[in-house]
matplotlib code that plots the C-alpha trace (Angstrom):
import matplotlib.pyplot as plt

x = [12.0, 10.2, 9.3, 5.9, 5.5, 3.4, 2.8, 0.2, -2.2, -2.8, -3.8, -7.8, -7.6, -8.0, -4.6, -6.0, -7.0, -3.9, -1.9, -3.5, -3.4, 0.8, 1.0, -1.2, 1.4, 4.3, 2.6, 2.1, 5.6, 6.9, 5.1, 6.6, 10.3, 9.9, 8.3, 11.0, 14.0, 12.5, 12.5, 10.7, 7.8, 7.2, 8.2, 5.5, 2.9, 3.7, 3.2, 0.5, -1.0, -0.3, -1.6, -4.9, -5.0, -4.5, -7.1, -9.8, -8.7, -8.5, -11.9, -13.3, -11.5, -12.4, -16.5, -16.2, -14.3, -16.8, -19.9, -19.2, -18.1]
y = [-9.1, -12.0, -14.4, -15.8, -19.5, -22.1, -23.8, -26.6, -23.7, -23.1, -26.5, -27.0, -30.8, -31.5, -32.5, -31.2, -27.8, -27.4, -27.6, -25.1, -23.2, -23.7, -22.6, -19.7, -18.5, -19.5, -16.6, -14.1, -14.5, -14.3, -10.7, -9.6, -10.5, -9.2, -5.9, -5.9, -6.9, -4.3, -6.8, -5.8, -4.8, -7.7, -10.3, -9.0, -8.8, -12.6, -13.9, -12.2, -13.4, -16.8, -16.1, -15.0, -17.9, -20.4, -18.9, -19.1, -23.0, -23.2, -21.9, -24.3, -27.3, -26.2, -25.6, -28.8, -30.6, -29.1, -29.9, -33.4, -33.5]
z = [8.3, 9.8, 7.5, 6.9, 6.8, 7.6, 10.4, 11.9, 13.3, 9.9, 8.8, 8.4, 8.5, 4.9, 3.1, -0.5, 1.4, 3.3, 0.2, -1.8, 1.2, 1.5, -2.1, -1.9, 0.9, -0.7, -3.7, -1.1, 0.2, -3.2, -3.8, -0.2, -0.5, -4.3, -3.1, -0.1, -2.6, -5.2, -7.9, -11.5, -11.7, -14.6, -12.0, -9.4, -12.3, -13.5, -9.3, -9.2, -12.0, -11.1, -7.4, -9.2, -11.0, -8.2, -5.9, -8.6, -9.2, -5.4, -4.2, -6.9, -5.7, -2.1, -2.9, -4.5, -1.6, 1.0, -0.9, -0.8, 3.6]

ax = plt.figure().add_subplot(projection="3d")
ax.plot(x, y, z, "-o")
ax.set_aspect("equal")
plt.show()
């Protein structure tokens, strides 16, 4: 299985947003790998919870940054 990785083509050119996107991508990769390796449901729930929290937090920061620009 090919690994989902960040590359410059995914960059929006704003470091704060790109860093958030890298974190979100990292969490998605963890979910894919956990599913692929059949890790416990508890682990998957933990990562999904972290992703949900981080995505909500990210959109608040992204909206604030876009209002300034």
